[in-house]
C-alpha angles and dihedrals in degrees: 000000000000127000134205127209122214121194120191115193099202134175097259100031149335120265125200117191125181115210135191123230092268095050099262114146112243098178140340141188139184128204119189132213137180133260119220122218105184090172137014110287095012122117126185138165136189115251085207089062091054090051093049092047092047093050093049095044093047092044091052091048095049094043097046099038094081092224130114113259090228087068090065101104098186148353124225127193129211127174153163106289132234099024115143116230117182124194132183124228090283094053095253122144113256102192140351115287117265098221139209098273096050113119104188098105103073090119094048090049089055090052092049089050093050093047098046101026120246095249094044092047092053090045092055105032096027088231142069122247106279131185090233094056125090105242095067090048090055090052090045090057092045089054101038104029103030092161090059092045091052091055094047115109101158131039117197138171119238099266089041090058088057089049089053089051093048098042111011090238123129098217142137136178136229104263098054095037088056089072094061102078086232102091134086095230098193090052092040095225139086116297111240090195095055094044094047095049092045091045094232113150112237090216087073092066126078130244115280125233138173108258098253095047123109109252101179146321133263108272126218097261093050093046089059093047097045107028092237120132118265105249097028111148120256116198128204095263122188146261111273097264097043089047088051090051090056090045091053092045092246093151107125140040116294095037128103137158140205120215124194107193125126084313128031123236139182109198126187132184120234128181087204137051107265117178129186101220091208090058096228091133130031135245117204138164113272122235083238107088115253094011138100139210135213117212142169125209127208105194102214109032111127080008089068092052090045089052091050091046093051098045103036110018106070092130092050091050090052093046090050092053091054092047095045093236136117114272086232088064091061093043090052087056092049093049091050090063091062117079128239105291092030089252091307098314120134128190127205106208097210098123091135097033111263139268111182122071099351104046088206122134091184093062112111136189121278136184102207120198096018111168142163091269094066125101131193089265089060090049092050092050094047090054090054092045093046092053090049093051091051089053092046091055087056092049091057092056092048089050090048091058089065095258109139131185137183097193128054119186125192127214142157125067093304090048090064091062114095090204094054094045089053091047091053093047090052095044095044090039090223135100116274121207137182137191114286092238113065089205092053091048092053089048094051097132093043090049092048095054090043088057090050089050089051090056092045091049091052097248091122131026097224143006090251091054092047091051091050089055101040108034129071123175133210133232105290123243108243125220120246117223095213092050092046092054091050092049090050092065092057094040088059091056092044090052091053097050102072094054089049093051101035097102092042090056091054093049092050090051088057095055 
């Protein structure tokens, strides 16, 4: 029996999950770390924290799994996309990573757009210049921290920094690199035109691989720190959403998934390159060789509910501790007491600005319609509905691009909520499924890169074959026509609010 290890370097923590050949979870662990926000709209993390958490999580899994490390056939890496990691010529970290939800680079995005041309940039990179993406972060550091930029010899993405620490190799793969604004997405390689025009030396960037390919092996130092065997194979892996797609079996036309983690994503598979010329949703290379994906990203999805929990739900957190349950379980029960529409209360989930479909870093969160009749249960439900409406607006764009699907799966923390899955089914007006194992569903990204590692290690001939062996789905949640009609009334109001507030958001940002 061989085993596969998936390591997911997320925003709130790193998760390591050991799987059997058939997808069963053998052991798992999570290690958390902080995010730093030195200014409003900024977001940074320490790569050293990721590495420490990765070592501790992997070590726990290997030690407590009861299996021999020699039986781990491959290691796959997933991680938060777009983050900028800068290393010197000795491979040492030069500054904290500017991560995906950082909004400081609006000016740099305008410069990139002017230099490359908006239409040309979307044609090449399949996406407009966005504050969350990596290219604008590189230029921001070059302008504002020239001494650090001068010392920089290697630029990596978050999961690829962990790869470097595990293997000593500077490498990335096509799905994660697609989110840097530096890649020719159709050709699945770095864009010489973009790099030359932005004056970014190609030597700073890592070697590019397909997601299943072997990129290196565990070195001696990493073996001591993690408990893995020296020489164990490490595959390319994938960006978090591309990894989740593999972990959900979204590997062919007609399949899509919604994830509600810190961010909220709708992710659809496509055998062809399909690009939204307005740049409202993103096209990336799929972790499946020769395929692409279209995805949207709502910046504060589960993050909105987490914010509400942390600020206003101390009693629920205390009660959950006494009951031995997750605080979100209690919050779910409270939200279920509130009717559709949360007693005419609507939430705009723009706590970190917004990417899809607004492309507006000035947008901010709003409770609209708040009155003295409202209770905490209404506010919790309004947050969940607001996130769902934002996802629905993205779904409408993807469908308008001609990308159709007959199966929607749900994953992430929010996807584990029966209430939230039913909400999505009713608002999307389509069946919503999840993996049959709740543990596997919550480990979607880790499972996805474990599958890719299995292909790279030769356990399976293709990604599709591996998915057939390792993924099992549950009975889908079906939509209800009456509830859909009721949600539609509130969705129309939700959809009208941002255009009405757009200029006020900009004025507020200037103060």
